Each structure stands twice: as C-alpha cells, then as structure tokens.
N, C-alpha and C positions, 0 to 999 in steps of 0.2 A: 641174223638168225633166219633160217629157212621158214617160210610160211607153209601152212597146210591149206591147200586150195582144192576146190572141186569144180570140174567143168561138167555142166549138165548138157547132154545132147538132147535136143528138143524134137525128136521125130521118131516115129515107129514105122514109117513107110519103108518097106524093103522090096518094093515091086516097081516095075516100069510099065508104061511111060509115066512121067518124063524120065529121061536118062541123064545121068546114071542114077541108080538106086543109092540110097543112103548118102546123099550129097553132104548132109550135115556132118557126117563122120569126118570128112576132110577138114572142115573148118574147126571142129572140136579138137582134132589131133594137131592141127597147126597151132592153135592157142596153147594147148597142153605142152607142145614141144618148146615154144618160146618161153613159157614160164619155167619149165624144167631146166632150160639152158641157163636160167638165172639162179639155179640152185634150189628152187622151191619143190616141195613135195606136192605133186598134182595128180589127183585121181579123176577118172572119167566115169560119169554116171550115165548109163544108157537105159532108157525106159523099156527097151526090149528085154532087159534082164529081170523085169518084174511082172508078175502075173497080177494085173489089177482089174481083171474082169469081174463081172457080177455086180452086186450091190456095193455102193460106195461106203467103205468103212475105213476112215483114216487111222493112222497109227495111234493117235491120242484117244481114239474111241475104244480101244482094247484095254482090258485090265493090264496093269503094269507088268511088263515082262511076258505078256501073252499074245502079243502081235506076231504075225508070221515072221519067220526068221529073217527073210530078206528085208522087210520093213524095219525090223529092230536094228539090223546092221546098218542100213542107210541112215536111220535116225541118229545112231552113234556117230556116223561119219559127218553128218551135217552139223551136229552139235560140236564136234571137235574141229571143224574147219574154221579158218580165219577169213575166208572170202570165197566168192563164187563167180564163175563165168557162165552165163546163161546163153546158150546157142540155140537159135530158133529160126525156122523158115517163117514165111508169112502165109496165113490162111484168112482170106476175106478181110484183109487189112488188119488182122489181129495176130497175136502170138499163137504158136502151135498149141492145139488142144491137148496133145500128148504131154507137153511140158507142163502146162497149167495143171493137168490132172495129177501128174506125179508130185509136183510141188505142194499141191493142196492136201496131200496125205500127211503132212507134218505141220505141227503148230508153229506159229510165228516165233515162239520163244527159242526155237532151235536156230532160226536164221538171224535173230535180232542182234543189232549192234555189230554187224559185219557188213562190209561193202560187197557190191556185185558189179560185174561188167556185162554189158549187153553186146552180143555178137549176133547179127542176123545175116542171112544169105538168100540167094535165089539163083535159079538157073537162067533167069532173064536179067533185065537191065536195072531193076530197082534195088536189089540187094536186101529186100525185106525191111526197108527203112520205116514203112508205115507200121509194121508190127512192133518195131522198137519203141515207138511213141506209146503204144498200149502197154508195153512191158514196164515202162517207168512207173506207172501207177500200180501195177500188180506187185512188183518187187518192193516198192516203197511200203505197201501195206503189209507185206511179209516182215518188214523190218530190216531187210538187207538192201539199203538204199543204193541205187546205181550211181556210179561215178559219171561225171558230165560227158566225157568222151565216149563215143560208141564205135563199134566196128560194123561196117556194112560191106558185104562181098557180093557184087553182081557177077553173074556168069561164073559162079564158083567152080564149076567143072573145068573152066579154062585157066583158073588160077592155081588150084591145088590138085595134086595127085592123090591116090587112095590113101597113102601113108601120111598125108598132111604136109608133104613137101611141095615145093613150087614146081609147076609144070614147065616144060622147056619153053624158053623164050620169055618167061615172066621175070620182071624186074624185082627179084626177091629183096633187094636192099630197100627199095621204096615201100614194098609191102611190110617189111619188118618195121620200118619207121612208122607207118600208118597204124598197124596193129599194136606196135609197142607203145604208142602214146596212151592208148586206153589201158593196156596192161600195167604201164608204169603208174598211172593214177590208182588202179586197183591195189597195187603193191603198197603205195604210199599210205592209202587209207587203211588197208588191212594191218599194216604195221602199227599205225597210230591207234586203231581200235583195239588191237590185241594188247597193247601196252596199257590202255585205259581200262580194259576189262580186268587186267591182272593187278594194276597198281592204283587205279583211280579211287579217290576217296569218296566221290559223289555216288549216292545210291542210284541205281538204274530203275526207272519206272518199269514195272513188270508188265508183260503181255497178259491179256485176260486168259485165264486158264480153264474156266468152266462155262461161261456164258457171255455173249457179246454185251449184255447189259452192264457188265462190270466197267465198261468205259462210257456209259451213257452220261450225258449232262444231268445235273440235279433236277 
C-alpha cells in the first residue's frame, strides 16, 4: 500500500550568490521523484509558501481551528503523513534556520511515531554532513526518529538539474543506489510504524500537550 510522505525543503534563500539560487529544490525534487516512482504519494513542503514573519506563534498556540489557514492545512498534512524527508543546507555547522523555524510551528504529537530521512546538500565539497549530525537530535526530539542512513550531496548543482533530474555526465545509477538506500530504510520503517499505529495493542506514551513539566522526573 502506498505511503503518504512529505518532503520538507529547508531553505528560503532565492537570491544569488552563491549560484544557483534554490539549490535545495533540486535535491528535494530528486527525493520526491524517487519515492513517487515507487508508487508513494509524496508532497513537497516549501517554507516560502508560508508567511511566518512577526512574533512567533506556533500552530498549537492558537485556539482550535483558529490558526491561519496555511498552518491548519500543513498541520493536517503532517498528521496524515507516514514519514518525512528533511532536506537542509548547512548554516554554521547546523541545520537550516528556515527548516527549524517551520518545523517548530507544530507540536511533536503530529510528528511522533513516524520515521524521517535526512538529506543535506551544499554547493561545495562537504554536502552538509555536519548539519546532518545536528538534525538527528532535533528530529528525535520531535518524535520522527531519523533512519540510520543519510543522504549528503556535495556540489549539488553539478549533480541535479532544476527539475530534480541528473545533470549530463552524472552516473544516475550510482546516485539512485546511494539515495535509494536511505529512502528504502524510510519506507521500511514507515510501513512498520503505520501498521503499529493502526493495529498495535500497546498504548503509545503521549507527547506533552500543555507544558514541558509534564515529562519532568518526579
């Protein structure tokens, strides 16, 4: 049965230099395309589609049903998803502030008991690998634990075209195998978690819903 997956694009930069602008779109579209080719329903979440300016007020801070329509819609999509691909550049050895800011607008109960996959990229040689280490902690705290394999794409502008296809001269078969290893782990865990959420007899410990003190030690 097809999974419902969301690919989060972790950048709001649309200017140059460095070139090209919106490099992360290429990585996100590539991941989306490979998952869709396996028959899964895959949505793309772009932070540029959301006006998050002004004072920080997350979705769960609004009265029920009173959040801005875009946040309400994304909350429903996150809750309905079976798993996530988080695509991020590296900023000062950390994940994208834009991605963290968007994800922080939603409570962990929407992400919990679903897996995630980490995909990082760069215009240079390191592929955002240092950001990925930081992302493991962040995503685990949200409850969407990342799978062990990760995707790192150095010089992403030389690997992918704007539509997420492979650039001329790139060994697409090798890249499919490399990216596919991570996505295969995501699919395996997403299928297992979905089955357990639907059929599992064990109660799930709930995320705190009002105050962090709900999970304090006695």
